[in-house]
Backbone as CSV, one residue per row, in Angstrom:
resi,resn,N_x,N_y,N_z,CA_x,CA_y,CA_z,C_x,C_y,C_z
1,UNK,-79.742,89.635,140.202,-78.405,88.953,139.892,-77.420,90.123,139.712
2,UNK,-76.278,89.896,140.348,-75.235,90.841,140.219,-74.428,90.611,138.901
3,UNK,-73.797,91.602,138.488,-73.061,91.469,137.191,-71.739,90.708,137.526
4,UNK,-71.460,89.909,136.472,-70.153,89.099,136.676,-69.497,89.064,135.289
5,UNK,-68.191,89.175,135.211,-67.462,89.291,133.911,-66.554,88.048,133.863
6,UNK,-66.372,87.429,132.640,-65.360,86.458,132.472,-64.842,86.430,131.060
7,UNK,-63.648,85.864,130.825,-63.171,85.737,129.527,-63.341,84.231,129.085
8,UNK,-63.698,84.116,127.949,-63.949,82.723,127.453,-63.265,82.535,126.162
9,UNK,-62.636,81.426,125.830,-61.956,81.084,124.663,-63.024,80.419,123.739
10,UNK,-63.446,81.059,122.649,-64.440,80.350,121.748,-63.691,79.183,121.070
11,UNK,-64.570,78.326,120.492,-63.923,77.243,119.723,-62.887,77.797,118.620
12,UNK,-61.913,77.100,118.518,-60.843,77.706,117.624,-60.898,77.158,116.192
13,UNK,-60.399,77.858,115.226,-60.324,77.545,113.910,-58.875,77.306,113.498
14,UNK,-58.664,76.110,112.761,-57.375,75.802,112.421,-57.183,76.292,110.918
15,UNK,-56.254,77.007,110.645,-55.858,77.453,109.260,-54.642,76.803,108.824
16,UNK,-54.301,77.089,107.746,-53.017,76.665,107.123,-51.684,77.149,107.878
17,UNK,-51.989,78.387,108.399,-50.973,79.175,109.034,-50.925,78.776,110.723
18,UNK,-51.891,78.054,111.124,-51.894,77.760,112.684,-53.260,77.932,113.190
19,UNK,-53.327,77.958,114.490,-54.670,78.087,115.200,-54.979,79.629,115.445
20,UNK,-56.208,79.883,115.462,-56.543,81.261,115.791,-57.680,81.137,116.916
21,UNK,-57.456,81.730,117.906,-58.362,81.738,119.057,-59.020,83.049,119.082
22,UNK,-60.411,82.997,119.349,-61.115,84.242,119.394,-61.531,84.437,120.891
23,UNK,-61.128,85.596,121.433,-61.375,85.797,122.836,-62.674,86.727,122.780
24,UNK,-63.467,86.427,123.927,-64.646,87.263,124.182,-64.854,87.461,125.609
25,UNK,-65.590,88.424,125.817,-65.910,88.775,127.218,-67.480,88.592,127.404
26,UNK,-67.757,87.875,128.354,-69.123,87.576,128.528,-69.589,88.324,129.836
27,UNK,-70.706,89.034,129.837,-71.189,89.705,131.029,-72.595,89.276,131.250
28,UNK,-72.913,89.408,132.503,-74.326,89.092,132.837,-74.938,90.356,133.459
29,UNK,-76.035,90.770,132.790,-76.746,91.913,133.289,-78.226,91.624,133.351
30,UNK,-78.885,91.764,134.409,-80.316,91.410,134.621,-80.612,89.939,134.289
31,UNK,-79.650,89.054,134.596,-79.940,87.655,134.426,-79.747,87.172,132.950
32,UNK,-79.096,88.023,132.000,-78.866,87.659,130.559,-77.556,87.822,130.279
33,UNK,-77.000,86.910,129.434,-75.558,86.944,129.143,-75.469,87.863,127.897
34,UNK,-74.468,88.604,127.766,-74.127,89.457,126.732,-72.712,89.226,126.260
35,UNK,-72.463,89.206,124.910,-71.238,88.839,124.239,-70.559,90.251,123.953
36,UNK,-69.406,90.380,124.436,-68.690,91.658,124.161,-67.290,91.231,123.679
37,UNK,-67.031,91.148,122.504,-65.715,90.740,122.033,-65.201,91.330,120.738
38,UNK,-64.123,91.039,120.343,-63.548,91.482,119.058,-64.351,90.733,117.974
39,UNK,-65.006,91.387,117.161,-65.697,90.805,116.023,-64.811,90.979,114.874
40,UNK,-64.213,89.908,114.501,-63.323,89.828,113.286,-63.609,88.550,112.493
41,UNK,-63.258,88.644,111.232,-63.420,87.630,110.316,-62.207,86.718,110.237
42,UNK,-62.246,85.470,110.353,-61.130,84.553,110.220,-61.226,83.833,108.884
43,UNK,-60.189,84.074,108.067,-60.239,83.485,106.801,-59.579,82.146,107.068
44,UNK,-60.272,81.014,106.716,-59.734,79.704,106.965,-59.065,79.179,105.690
45,UNK,-59.743,79.360,104.483,-59.061,79.136,103.235,-59.616,80.184,102.213
46,UNK,-59.360,79.941,100.970,-59.921,80.960,99.949,-61.439,80.972,99.871
47,UNK,-62.025,79.890,100.328,-63.514,79.889,100.208,-64.212,79.882,101.587
48,UNK,-63.573,79.560,102.692,-64.155,79.513,103.935,-63.821,80.503,104.913
49,UNK,-64.775,81.017,105.621,-64.545,82.048,106.653,-65.289,81.628,107.901
50,UNK,-64.858,82.303,108.974,-65.713,82.215,110.258,-65.710,83.698,110.838
51,UNK,-66.944,84.189,111.302,-67.182,85.330,111.873,-68.282,85.312,112.710
52,UNK,-68.021,85.761,114.136,-69.023,85.614,115.175,-70.466,86.184,114.737
53,UNK,-70.438,87.022,113.700,-71.737,87.681,113.242,-72.507,87.043,112.237
54,UNK,-71.858,85.826,111.744,-72.389,85.070,110.730,-72.651,83.667,111.158
55,UNK,-73.753,83.183,111.232,-74.057,81.859,111.752,-73.389,81.388,112.980
56,UNK,-73.350,82.393,114.010,-72.726,82.098,115.316,-71.348,81.664,115.265
57,UNK,-70.594,82.164,114.280,-69.148,81.886,114.153,-68.831,80.565,113.423
58,UNK,-69.750,79.724,113.073,-69.474,78.596,112.480,-68.819,78.790,111.062
59,UNK,-67.922,77.879,110.668,-67.272,78.123,109.353,-68.379,78.065,108.312
60,UNK,-68.304,79.127,107.393,-69.255,79.189,106.269,-68.527,79.473,104.955
61,UNK,-69.195,79.189,103.868,-68.599,79.478,102.564,-68.813,81.035,102.453
62,UNK,-67.622,81.589,102.056,-67.552,83.060,101.923,-68.590,83.691,101.053
63,UNK,-69.323,84.577,101.489,-70.421,85.325,100.763,-71.776,84.692,100.903
64,UNK,-71.875,83.622,101.577,-73.082,82.896,101.883,-73.306,82.572,103.374
65,UNK,-74.407,81.988,103.587,-74.603,81.461,104.871,-74.651,79.972,104.958
66,UNK,-74.046,79.388,103.924,-73.998,77.988,103.876,-72.838,77.457,104.749
67,UNK,-73.236,76.704,105.903,-72.184,76.295,106.750,-71.423,75.071,106.183
68,UNK,-70.238,74.935,106.497,-69.347,73.879,105.988,-70.059,72.474,106.480
69,UNK,-70.504,72.457,107.764,-71.095,71.163,108.299,-72.243,70.739,107.382
70,UNK,-72.998,71.657,106.749,-74.127,71.238,105.918,-73.654,70.459,104.760
71,UNK,-72.587,71.075,104.047,-71.949,70.300,102.944,-71.532,68.856,103.317
72,UNK,-70.723,68.865,104.418,-70.175,67.537,104.841,-71.227,66.592,105.208
73,UNK,-72.279,67.055,105.921,-73.351,66.135,106.254,-74.120,65.562,105.049
74,UNK,-74.331,66.479,104.116,-74.948,65.936,102.907,-74.111,64.854,102.172
75,UNK,-72.819,65.151,102.152,-71.926,64.121,101.614,-71.982,62.759,102.354
76,UNK,-71.995,62.978,103.766,-72.095,61.783,104.587,-73.355,60.983,104.262
77,UNK,-74.410,61.599,104.040,-75.717,60.961,103.766,-75.911,60.485,102.345
78,UNK,-74.732,60.605,101.582,-74.771,60.086,100.197,-75.216,60.868,99.032
79,UNK,-75.277,62.224,99.379,-75.597,63.078,98.291,-74.486,63.299,97.325
80,UNK,-74.853,63.419,96.068,-73.715,63.749,95.125,-73.520,65.232,95.052
81,UNK,-72.380,65.526,94.458,-71.886,66.920,94.288,-73.009,67.740,93.597
82,UNK,-73.554,66.980,92.611,-74.679,67.648,91.798,-75.835,68.046,92.639
83,UNK,-76.192,67.094,93.638,-77.398,67.381,94.435,-77.002,68.535,95.439
84,UNK,-75.780,68.667,95.993,-75.430,69.759,96.751,-75.551,71.034,96.115
85,UNK,-74.980,71.049,94.853,-74.987,72.234,93.971,-76.457,72.711,93.669
86,UNK,-77.368,71.675,93.570,-78.810,72.030,93.294,-79.456,72.550,94.489
87,UNK,-79.144,72.013,95.653,-79.586,72.437,96.950,-79.041,73.936,97.333
88,UNK,-77.838,74.205,96.975,-77.242,75.474,97.200,-76.773,76.043,96.019
89,UNK,-77.568,76.667,95.167,-77.113,77.261,93.814,-75.935,78.238,93.816
90,UNK,-75.759,78.788,94.975,-74.675,79.803,94.954,-73.324,79.162,95.176
91,UNK,-73.234,77.767,95.319,-72.017,77.075,95.535,-71.471,76.571,94.047
92,UNK,-70.058,76.317,94.075,-69.508,75.728,92.972,-68.826,74.398,93.463
93,UNK,-68.279,73.690,92.570,-67.519,72.461,92.786,-66.400,72.811,93.752
94,UNK,-65.740,73.987,93.475,-64.617,74.510,94.299,-64.945,74.635,95.733
95,UNK,-66.235,75.042,96.125,-66.713,75.264,97.418,-66.788,73.896,98.076
96,UNK,-67.290,72.838,97.402,-67.399,71.535,97.971,-66.019,70.946,98.297
97,UNK,-65.170,71.174,97.376,-63.740,70.612,97.630,-62.999,71.418,98.814
98,UNK,-63.336,72.661,98.971,-62.828,73.520,100.043,-63.384,72.923,101.368
99,UNK,-64.582,72.418,101.462,-65.099,72.039,102.636,-64.442,70.663,103.081
100,UNK,-64.242,69.872,102.037,-63.592,68.640,102.190,-62.153,68.749,102.594
101,UNK,-61.503,69.678,102.030,-60.125,70.105,102.440,-59.934,70.533,103.849
102,UNK,-61.070,71.362,104.149,-61.065,71.909,105.657,-61.225,70.720,106.682
103,UNK,-62.019,69.821,106.305,-62.338,68.614,107.257,-61.035,67.733,107.251
104,UNK,-60.401,67.669,106.149,-59.148,66.781,106.091,-58.065,67.486,107.018
105,UNK,-57.937,68.857,106.816,-57.004,69.509,107.561,-57.087,69.457,109.130
106,UNK,-58.513,69.444,109.471,-58.848,69.449,110.936,-58.463,68.032,111.594
107,UNK,-58.550,66.943,110.771,-58.318,65.559,111.247,-56.994,64.976,111.077
108,UNK,-56.123,65.830,110.543,-54.708,65.284,110.299,-53.969,65.195,111.569
109,UNK,-53.300,63.944,111.793,-52.397,63.756,112.840,-52.572,64.415,114.124
110,UNK,-51.436,64.663,114.734,-51.353,65.212,116.061,-51.384,66.826,116.030
111,UNK,-51.569,67.414,114.932,-51.638,68.889,114.855,-53.032,69.359,115.560
112,UNK,-53.929,68.519,115.621,-55.294,68.750,116.020,-55.402,68.479,117.512
113,UNK,-55.806,69.545,118.326,-55.946,69.451,119.684,-57.372,69.842,120.160
114,UNK,-57.988,69.000,120.840,-59.263,69.318,121.269,-59.171,70.110,122.815
115,UNK,-60.028,71.157,122.846,-60.063,71.880,124.135,-61.432,71.777,124.762
116,UNK,-61.577,71.453,125.928,-62.917,71.514,126.554,-63.039,73.034,127.088
117,UNK,-64.129,73.583,126.837,-64.443,75.012,127.258,-65.446,74.889,128.284
């Protein structure tokens, strides 16, 4: 297989200051895809970050590998805040509130735009 190179826009993250797009360069060598891009941490709020090196770039609680979707999914399934804090001892109530705030920010009105990649 010959080498081919392309630019891909990874899923974006909405912050209070606007949208941040992470650009990456994907190359194919010997039939395998390699990610070559700018590795930078995106600060979403005081408690949530996203970094391509941590949990594949999913939003996580800063200083942990607890992904925001895990907290939201537990809440969706009826878990109490106490149960979440018991499951993830490194979290505080402020972390759970930050996850809810992030979810609310993403779903507000017409600010949110879905891109198909």
